[in-house]
C-alpha positions in Angstrom: 101.3 -17.5 -10.3 98.2 -16.9 -11.9 97.6 -13.9 -13.8 95.1 -12.0 -11.3 93.8 -12.5 -7.7 90.4 -11.7 -6.2 88.4 -12.3 -3.0 85.1 -14.2 -2.7 82.9 -15.0 0.2 82.8 -18.8 -0.4 85.7 -20.7 -1.7 83.6 -24.1 -2.2 81.3 -21.8 -4.6 83.4 -18.8 -5.9 81.6 -15.9 -7.2 83.3 -12.4 -8.3 81.5 -9.4 -7.3 80.6 -7.1 -10.1 83.4 -4.6 -9.3 85.9 -7.1 -9.4 84.6 -9.0 -12.4 84.7 -5.4 -14.2 88.3 -4.7 -13.2 89.6 -8.2 -14.4 87.7 -8.0 -17.7 88.3 -4.4 -18.6 91.4 -3.4 -16.6 93.7 -6.7 -16.6 91.6 -8.2 -19.8 91.3 -11.6 -18.5 89.4 -14.1 -21.0 87.7 -17.0 -20.4 90.0 -19.9 -19.5 92.6 -17.6 -17.8 94.0 -18.8 -14.3 93.2 -16.7 -11.6 93.5 -17.3 -7.8 91.0 -16.4 -5.2 91.0 -16.1 -1.6 88.7 -15.6 1.3 90.5 -13.0 3.0 91.4 -15.6 6.0 94.3 -17.5 4.7 92.3 -19.8 2.2 92.8 -20.0 -1.4 92.4 -22.0 -4.6 92.9 -21.7 -8.5 90.2 -21.1 -10.8 89.5 -20.7 -14.6 88.2 -17.6 -15.4 84.7 -17.1 -17.3 81.1 -16.5 -17.0 81.1 -18.7 -13.7 84.3 -19.1 -12.1 85.6 -22.8 -12.5 87.5 -24.3 -9.5 90.8 -26.1 -10.3 92.0 -28.6 -7.5 91.3 -28.0 -3.7 91.3 -25.4 -1.5 94.7 -24.7 0.1 95.6 -22.5 3.2 98.2 -20.3 3.7 99.1 -19.7 7.3 99.3 -16.5 9.0 102.8 -14.6 9.3 103.6 -14.6 13.3 104.0 -12.1 15.2 101.2 -10.1 14.1 102.1 -6.8 13.1 100.0 -3.4 13.7 100.9 0.1 12.2 98.7 2.7 14.0 99.2 6.2 12.2 97.9 9.6 13.3 95.5 10.9 10.5 97.1 13.0 8.0 96.0 15.3 5.3 94.3 14.5 1.8 94.6 11.2 0.1 97.6 10.3 2.0 95.5 8.0 4.3 94.5 6.0 1.4 98.1 6.0 0.1 99.5 4.8 3.6 96.8 1.9 3.7 97.6 0.7 0.0 101.4 0.7 1.0 100.8 -1.2 4.5 98.6 -3.7 2.9 101.2 -4.5 -0.1 103.9 -4.8 2.7 102.0 -7.2 4.6 100.9 -5.5 7.8 98.1 -7.2 9.6 96.3 -4.6 11.2 96.4 -0.8 10.5 94.8 1.5 12.9 94.1 5.1 12.3 94.1 7.4 15.4 93.8 10.9 16.6 97.1 12.3 18.1 97.3 15.7 20.2 98.7 17.5 17.4 96.7 15.8 14.6 95.7 18.3 11.9 93.0 16.2 10.5 89.9 15.0 12.2 87.1 13.3 10.8 83.6 14.6 11.3 81.4 12.4 12.9 79.0 12.2 9.9 81.6 11.2 7.6 83.7 8.8 9.5 81.9 5.7 8.3 82.4 6.9 4.8 86.2 7.5 5.2 86.7 4.0 7.0 84.7 2.3 4.2 86.9 3.6 1.7 90.2 2.8 3.6 89.0 -0.7 3.6 88.2 -0.7 0.2 91.6 0.6 -0.5 93.0 -2.3 1.5 91.2 -5.0 -0.2 92.2 -3.5 -3.8 96.0 -3.6 -2.8 95.6 -7.2 -1.2 94.3 -8.3 -4.7 97.3 -6.5 -6.4 99.6 -7.8 -4.0 98.2 -11.5 -3.9 97.6 -11.8 -0.3 95.4 -14.6 1.0 94.7 -12.7 4.2 93.3 -9.3 4.3 94.4 -7.0 6.7 92.0 -5.6 9.3 91.4 -1.8 9.1 90.0 -0.8 12.7 88.2 2.4 12.9 89.5 5.9 14.2 90.8 5.5 18.0 92.8 7.4 20.4 96.4 7.8 21.1 95.3 6.4 24.7 93.7 3.4 23.1 96.5 2.1 21.0 99.6 3.1 23.6 97.9 0.8 26.0 98.2 -2.3 23.5 100.9 -4.9 24.3 103.9 -4.4 22.3 103.4 -0.7 21.5 106.2 1.7 21.0 106.8 4.9 19.3 108.4 5.7 16.2 110.2 8.8 16.8 113.4 10.6 15.4 115.0 10.7 19.1 114.5 7.1 19.7 117.2 5.4 20.6 115.6 1.8 20.4 116.3 -0.6 17.8 113.9 -2.4 15.7 112.8 -5.7 17.3 110.0 -8.1 17.2 109.3 -7.6 20.7 107.4 -4.4 19.4 104.7 -5.5 17.3 102.3 -2.3 17.6 104.0 0.7 16.0 102.7 4.0 16.5 103.2 6.8 14.0 102.9 10.3 14.8 101.4 13.4 12.8 102.8 16.0 10.8 103.5 18.4 13.7 105.3 15.4 15.8 104.7 14.0 19.2 103.5 16.1 21.9 105.4 16.0 25.0 102.8 14.0 26.6 102.6 11.4 24.2 106.4 11.0 24.1 106.7 10.9 28.1 104.0 8.3 28.1 106.4 5.5 29.0 106.5 3.8 25.5 109.6 2.4 24.3 110.8 5.0 21.5 112.4 3.5 18.2 114.3 5.7 15.5 114.4 4.8 12.0 117.6 6.8 11.1 118.8 10.5 11.2 116.2 12.1 8.6 112.7 13.8 9.5 110.5 11.6 7.5 106.9 12.5 6.5 104.1 10.8 8.3 103.3 8.4 5.8 106.8 7.8 4.9 107.5 7.0 8.2 104.8 4.3 8.5 105.9 2.5 5.3 109.5 2.8 6.5 108.4 1.1 9.7 106.5 -1.5 7.9 109.2 -2.5 5.8 111.8 -2.8 8.7 109.3 -5.0 10.8 108.0 -7.1 8.0 111.4 -7.9 7.0 112.6 -8.8 10.5 109.6 -11.1 10.6 110.3 -12.6 7.5 114.2 -13.1 8.4 115.5 -11.0 5.3 116.4 -8.1 7.7 118.8 -9.1 10.2 119.1 -7.2 13.6 122.6 -5.5 14.0 124.5 -7.3 16.7 126.3 -5.3 19.4 129.9 -5.8 20.1 131.2 -6.6 23.6 
């Protein structure tokens, strides 16, 4: 595996942006001639040699996207926890990340700052994808409503009271806010899946769900077989 990984707009003529070049030179201390992989965020990638200009080595390869596509939708939480959540979900391999407003959400982004917050989350996802050597960039959607994400095909609530088991039939997982689901949300008709007997922080529940579901998808987690 190459020493570092970055994203470029064009794999046929790969050019690093200034922020990535600074990180590679100053933080990772790459030197001319070091190997680096670059990706386009859509599955394409290739090996290059680092230097004032990237020197491609070999052809462009393509990594198929993992199936099924997994979405984690999480209710906005306080402070820097949304950034932490997006970072970890990206590292785990989640395909789409959707922040939303729940009835008991404490945090509500001001309209004049929403674009700035979203840009920050997307930058965090990009940096985490570089660190974790992803060929596919996750999609970080704009803030939406509970009703919107609950209407998606394959949606399920993550809830401590849920008696459903993790399954890849559920591919859109909704994580509630600090105050938990409101009665109307819990009674919306979606299946509810539990992650164990303990009460988890909202961001911990998001990461735990992503770990279980990406493990199921990769075949490293096996569903418990019922006796009968």
